[in-house]
C-alpha positions in Angstrom: 7.1 8.9 -31.6 11.0 7.9 -30.1 9.9 9.6 -27.0 6.9 7.6 -27.2 8.3 4.3 -28.3 11.3 4.9 -25.4 8.5 4.9 -22.7 7.0 2.0 -23.6 9.6 -1.0 -22.9 10.9 0.7 -19.2 6.8 1.1 -17.9 5.8 -2.5 -19.1 8.6 -3.8 -17.0 8.4 -2.1 -14.1 5.4 -3.1 -14.0 6.2 -6.5 -14.5 8.3 -6.3 -11.3 6.1 -4.8 -9.5 3.9 -7.5 -10.0 6.4 -10.0 -9.0 7.4 -7.4 -5.7 4.2 -7.6 -4.1 3.2 -10.9 -5.5 5.9 -12.1 -2.5 4.7 -9.6 -0.2 0.8 -9.5 -0.6 0.5 -13.6 -0.2 2.9 -13.5 3.3 1.2 -9.8 4.3 -1.9 -11.8 5.8 0.0 -14.9 6.6 2.8 -14.1 8.8 1.0 -12.4 11.5 -1.6 -16.5 11.1 1.9 -17.9 11.5 2.4 -15.9 14.9 -0.3 -16.0 16.5 -0.2 -19.6 16.6 -0.7 -21.3 18.5 -1.6 -19.0 21.5 -0.3 -15.9 20.6 -3.0 -13.9 19.8 -4.2 -10.8 18.1 -0.7 -8.9 19.5 0.9 -11.5 18.1 -0.3 -10.5 15.5 -0.4 -7.2 15.3 2.9 -7.0 16.0 4.1 -9.4 13.2 2.1 -7.0 10.9 3.3 -4.4 12.6 7.1 -4.7 12.9 7.4 -5.3 9.0 5.9 -1.8 8.7 8.5 -0.6 11.2 10.9 -1.3 8.8 9.1 -0.6 5.5 9.1 3.1 7.0 12.6 3.5 8.0 13.7 2.3 4.5 11.8 4.6 2.9 12.1 7.5 5.2 16.0 6.8 2.9 14.6 6.7 0.1 14.6 10.3 -1.0 19.0 10.5 -0.1 18.9 6.9 -1.7 17.6 7.0 -4.8 19.2 10.0 -6.9 22.6 8.5 -5.6 21.5 4.7 -7.1 19.0 4.7 -9.0 15.9 3.5 -9.8 18.1 0.0 -11.2 20.2 -0.6 -8.8 17.7 0.7 -5.6 14.9 -2.0 -7.6 17.0 -4.5 -7.6 18.1 -4.1 -3.4 14.5 -3.8 -2.3 13.4 -7.0 -4.7 16.7 -8.9 -2.7 16.2 -8.3 1.0 11.8 -8.7 0.5 12.4 -12.2 -1.2 15.6 -13.7 0.3 14.6 -13.6 3.6 11.9 -15.2 3.9 13.6 -18.3 3.3 14.5 -17.8 7.0 10.2 -18.3 7.9 11.0 -22.1 7.3 13.6 -22.4 11.0 11.3 -19.9 12.7 10.3 -21.4 16.4 10.0 -18.5 17.8 8.1 -14.7 17.8 11.8 -12.9 18.4 12.8 -15.0 15.1 10.1 -14.6 13.0 10.3 -10.6 14.1 13.9 -10.7 13.3 13.0 -11.8 9.7 10.4 -9.9 9.2 11.9 -6.6 9.8 14.8 -7.1 6.9 11.7 -8.1 4.2 9.9 -5.0 5.7 13.3 -2.7 4.5 12.7 -4.9 1.4 9.5 -3.6 1.1 9.2 -0.1 1.8 12.4 0.5 -1.6 10.4 -1.0 -3.6 7.3 0.9 -3.1 8.6 3.9 -3.2 11.2 3.3 -6.4 7.8 1.9 -8.0 5.1 4.9 -7.5 8.7 7.1 -8.2 9.3 6.3 -11.7 5.6 6.4 -12.5 5.2 10.5 -12.2 8.8 9.8 -14.0 7.6 7.5 -16.9 3.6 9.6 -17.4 3.6 13.1 -18.0 1.0 15.7 -16.1 -1.7 14.8 -18.9 -1.3 10.8 -17.5 -0.4 10.7 -14.8 -3.2 9.5 -12.7 -3.2 7.2 -15.8 -0.1 6.2 -15.7 -0.7 5.7 -11.3 -4.2 3.5 -12.1 -1.6 1.6 -14.1 0.1 1.0 -11.5 -1.4 0.4 -9.6 -3.7 -2.8 -11.3 0.1 -3.8 -11.0 -0.2 -3.9 -7.4 -3.9 -5.0 -6.9 -4.0 -8.1 -9.5 -1.5 -9.7 -6.1 -3.3 -7.9 -2.9 -6.6 -9.3 -5.5 -5.5 -13.3 -5.7 -2.0 -13.5 -3.6 -3.8 -11.9 -0.4 -5.9 -15.1 -0.1 -4.2 -17.5 -1.8 -1.7 -17.4 1.0 -4.7 -17.7 3.2 -6.3 -20.6 1.9 -2.6 -22.1 1.1 -2.2 -22.1 4.8 -4.4 -23.1 5.9 -5.6 -26.5 3.2 -1.0 -27.2 2.7 0.5 -25.7 5.4 3.0 -22.7 6.3 5.9 -24.6 4.0 4.5 -23.6 0.3 3.4 -19.8 1.3 7.0 -19.6 3.0 8.7 -21.0 -0.3 6.4 -18.9 -2.6 6.1 -15.4 -0.9 10.1 -16.1 -1.4 10.5 -17.2 -4.6 8.3 -13.9 -6.7 10.5 -10.6 -5.8 13.3 -12.9 -6.2 12.0 -13.2 -9.9 11.6 -9.9 -9.9 14.5 -9.4 -10.6 14.6 -10.2 -14.3 12.6 -7.5 -15.7 14.3 -5.3 -13.2 17.3 -5.4 -14.8 16.0 -3.6 -17.5 14.2 -0.9 -16.2 16.5 2.8 -17.4 15.1 5.9 -16.7 16.9 8.6 -15.5 18.4 8.8 -12.4 16.7 11.7 -10.2 18.0 14.9 -8.9 19.1 14.7 -5.8 17.3 17.2 -3.4 18.4 18.6 -0.1 16.6 21.5 2.0 12.7 21.2 1.3 13.3 18.2 -0.2 13.7 16.6 3.4 10.7 13.9 4.3 10.2 16.1 8.0 10.3 19.0 5.5 8.1 18.0 2.9 5.8 16.7 6.4 5.5 20.0 7.3 4.3 21.7 4.4 0.1 21.8 4.6 0.0 21.3 1.7 1.8 17.8 1.8 0.9 17.4 5.3 -3.4 17.1 4.7 -3.3 14.8 2.2 -1.0 12.6 3.9 -2.9 12.3 7.0 -6.0 12.1 5.1 -4.4 8.9 3.8 -3.2 7.3 7.1 -6.3 6.9 7.9 -7.9 4.9 5.6 -4.9 3.3 5.7 -4.9 3.0 9.6 -8.4 0.6 8.5 -6.4 -1.7 6.2 -3.9 -3.3 8.5 -6.7 -3.1 10.8 -8.8 -5.7 7.6 -5.8 -7.1 6.8 -4.4 -8.8 9.9 -8.1 -9.0 11.9 -10.7 -10.3 9.1 -8.8 -13.7 8.6 -9.2 -14.3 12.5 -12.8 -12.3 12.8 -13.4 -15.1 9.7 -15.6 -18.1 10.6 -13.0 -20.5 8.5 -10.4 -19.7 6.3 -12.7 -19.7 3.0 -14.7 -16.9 4.4 -11.4 -15.2 5.3 -10.2 -16.2 1.3 -13.5 -14.7 0.0 -13.9 -11.1 2.0 -9.9 -10.5 0.9 -10.4 -11.0 -2.8 -13.4 -9.0 -2.3 -11.6 -6.0 -0.9 -8.5 -6.6 -3.5 -11.1 -6.9 -7.1 -12.3 -3.8 -5.7 -9.2 -1.4 -4.8 -8.1 -2.4 -8.0 -10.9 -1.0 -10.3 -11.1 2.1 -8.1 -7.7 2.4 -8.4 -8.0 2.5 -12.2 -11.3 4.5 -12.2 -10.2 7.0 -9.9 -6.8 7.8 -12.2 -8.8 8.1 -15.5 -11.6 10.8 -13.3 -8.7 12.4 -11.5 -7.4 13.8 -15.1 -10.7 14.7 -15.5 -11.9 16.5 -13.1 -9.4 16.4 -10.8 -8.2 13.9 -8.1 -8.7 16.7 -5.2 -12.5 15.3 -6.0 -12.3 12.1 -4.6 -11.3 11.9 -1.3 -14.4 12.9 0.3 -16.5 10.2 -1.7 -13.1 7.5 -1.0 -13.4 8.2 3.2 -16.7 7.6 3.2 -17.3 4.8 1.5 -14.4 3.2 3.3 -16.0 4.3 6.6 -19.3 2.8 5.7 -17.1 -0.5 4.8 -15.5 -0.8 7.8 -19.4 0.2 9.3 -20.7 -2.9 7.8 -17.7 -5.4 9.0 -18.3 -3.5 12.5 -21.7 -5.3 12.7 -20.9 -8.1 10.5 -20.8 -10.5 13.0 -20.1 -14.3 11.8 -22.0 -13.7 8.7 -19.4 -13.9 5.8 -22.2 -12.9 3.5 -21.6 -8.8 5.4 -18.1 -9.5 5.8 -17.8 -10.2 2.3 -20.2 -7.0 1.3 -18.2 -4.7 3.5 -14.9 -5.4 2.5 -15.7 -5.4 -1.3 -17.0 -1.4 0.2 -14.7 -0.5 2.4 -12.2 -2.0 -1.3 -13.7 0.6 -3.5 -12.8 3.5 -1.0 -10.0 2.7 -0.6 -7.9 2.1 -3.5 -10.0 5.4 -5.1 -7.9 7.1 -1.8 -5.0 4.6 -3.2 -5.0 6.9 -6.5 -6.9 10.5 -6.0 -4.1 11.0 -2.4 -0.8 10.3 -4.6 -1.8 12.3 -7.5 -2.6 15.1 -5.0 0.3 15.1 -4.0 2.2 14.6 -7.6 -0.1 17.7 -9.2 2.0 19.4 -5.5 5.6 18.9 -6.0 8.0 20.1 -8.9 9.1 17.1 -10.9 12.6 16.9 -8.9 10.7 16.6 -5.7 8.5 12.8 -7.3 10.5 11.5 -4.9 10.0 13.5 -1.5 5.8 13.1 -2.6 6.2 9.1 -3.1 8.0 8.8 -0.4 5.4 10.6 2.1 3.0 9.1 0.3 4.1 5.3 1.0 5.1 6.8 4.3 1.8 7.2 5.0 0.2 4.1 3.5 2.5 1.4 5.6 3.6 3.7 8.9 -0.9 3.6 8.6 -1.0 0.2 7.7 1.3 -1.4 10.8 0.2 1.4 12.8 -3.8 0.0 12.7 -2.5 -3.4 13.5 -0.2 -3.0 16.1 -2.3 -1.3 18.4 -5.7 -2.8 17.6 -4.8 -6.0 18.2 -5.0 -4.9 21.5 -8.3 -3.3 21.2 -9.5 -6.1 19.7 -8.2 -8.4 22.6 -9.8 -6.2 24.4 -12.8 -5.9 23.1 -13.5 -7.8 20.4 -13.2 -7.4 16.7 -16.7 -5.3 16.3 -15.4 -2.5 18.1 -12.3 -2.4 17.2 -13.9 -2.0 13.4 -16.1 0.8 14.6 -13.2 2.1 15.8 -11.4 2.7 12.6 -14.1 3.5 10.8 -14.6 6.9 13.2 -11.4 7.2 12.2 -11.6 7.9 8.6 -15.1 10.2 9.2 -12.8 12.4 11.4 -10.5 12.5 8.7 -12.8 14.5 6.8 -12.6 17.5 7.8 -9.0 17.4 7.1 -10.4 17.2 3.5 -12.6 20.6 4.1 -9.3 21.9 5.6 -7.3 21.1 2.5 -9.9 22.5 -0.3 -8.1 25.3 -0.9 -5.1 23.8 -2.1 -6.7 20.9 -3.4 -8.1 24.6 -6.3 -4.9 25.8 -6.0 -3.0 22.9 -7.5 -6.4 22.4 -10.5 -5.6 25.4 -11.7 -2.1 25.1 -12.5 -2.5 21.2 -13.4 -5.4 21.9 -15.9 -3.4 22.1 -18.9 -1.3 19.5 -18.9 -4.9 17.4 -18.7 -5.4 19.4 -22.6 -2.4 18.1 -24.1 
């Protein structure tokens, strides 16, 4: 009972911190590309804005296995919140694409720190038999901002201008400092050798789920960046983003419960196929607001399932001292894929239109089902090691 009591407060504080951090992040995630695209920046400028954010995010994430053991969770989280929130005030004075990208690069460093610290802390707070549930609860704390703030930012920018959105996006992460101050989790051990990120990527047991998840996050980058541009107005864009966020949040929670009982590996193939189907609907939707919402909903369900399942699979395959490594690889797949999808598909949108871009991202996910089949032996081995923990 004392151990349980000690874990409740840090978990609650972690979830509140994540809620604040990701509220600021998601408020601006689709708005900054819109701001970059005006008046005539178009798809390439929008893609570069998202790509710059994710580039610096990944750069910070790659340093986290070294940084986190030296700072601890609380200090690292505070640094991430400050870098994510404070520079966003400067968007009010950016007049060129170069200055906008400079602010975005600094904010991306903060986002990279926050993402790794949050998911690694979940693995330390929840035992193996409840880890899927913990990831699901954390997914709700992250998913609620995606559900409400992603469409809210787009709608508010259209209704009141970009200024109020930038102010809210800056303030929310800074408010998270109040909750982060009370996070007390043991500092993870420093690891070298096999704990190095590049060596971790060389392990087939981690590489295959990382590659599989990257195919989905590339598609997510395409949706987040270009759905607001493809939609007929801010209302239908906001509705599509809301549907994606709602489905993703619900799927993350459900996938956590299912994975604890039956193993997260079983969710990888269905998650990919559902996400692919959603992207194909978006590709064929044209200007139909109903089809856009339906495709976004279906993609969000597959996206949320894959978020939970891939992270749980990777935690199952490393010892506790390497949770930071698994978290880093997963977050790199998340944000590098999102940035790659936004930056590279901007040129595809410019050359061929939104439909072909959505269809190509669906094709990438279908190709990734081959990695799931190659990964099946690792999944069976991890499941046999994991089953005693689920029975506790």
